[in-house]
N, C-alpha and C positions, 0 to 999 in steps of 0.2 A: 098592629095598630096603624092604620093607614092615615097619613097626613099629620102624624105627631112627630115633632122633633124638638130636641132641646136647643135652647138658645146658645150660640157660640160663646165660649169663655173669653173674657176680655183679658188681654195681657197687661201687665203693669205699665208697659210703655204706652199702650193705647189709653189707659186711664190718665196717665200723666199728660199726654198730648191733648186730651179732652179738657183737662183742667187748664192747661196753658192757653188753649184757644178761647176758653170761657173768660179767663182773666184778661187776655188781650182784647177781646170783644167788649168787655165791660170798661176797660181803660179807654178804648176808642169812643164808646158811647159817652163816657164822662167828659172827655175832651170836646166832643161835638156839642154837648150841652153847655159847657163852660166857655166855648169860643166867643159868644156875644159879650160875656163879662170881660174876657181878655181884651176884646176890641175896645170896650169902654174904658178900660184901664190903660190903654195905649200900649199893650203888650203884644199886639198883633204881629209885629215884626220879630218873629222868633228866629234864632240863628239857623243857618243852613240854606237860606234862599239865594237865588241867583248865582248858581255855580256855573263854571264854564261847561258848555255842552247843553245847557237847558234851552228849551225852545221858547222864545218870547216874541209875540207878534202884537204890535200896537197899531191901530188905525183910528180914524175919527169915530168915536163912540163905540169902539170895540177893543177889547184887550184879551189876549189869550196867553196863558203861561202854562207850560208843561215841564215840570221839573224832572226830566229823564235822568240826569246825572244823580240827583238826590235819590230817585227810586232805585237806581242801580246800587248806590252805596248802602242804602237801607237793606236791600235784598242780600247783598254780600255780607253785611253785618249779621243779619238773621241766620243766614246759611252757616256762617262760622260759629255762631252761638249754639245752633242746634246740631252741629256736626258731632259725631261720636268720636 
């Protein structure tokens, strides 16, 4: 039979990672949809902002904020959680 092949089997780890990414994606989507409500309730200043090492540029009519330290800390935490 030319061109016929069985689909590869999914390992339990692959299925668990797919579920994890689905849950994380849905959580991010929920947070993005709720963000305007949080702003109206004055809960926009969530903890973790303005850490040392973050890049912040303010000029007339322009504001840029890049939370590099927060990104590194979140990446480190996720790496430690997913580590075997």
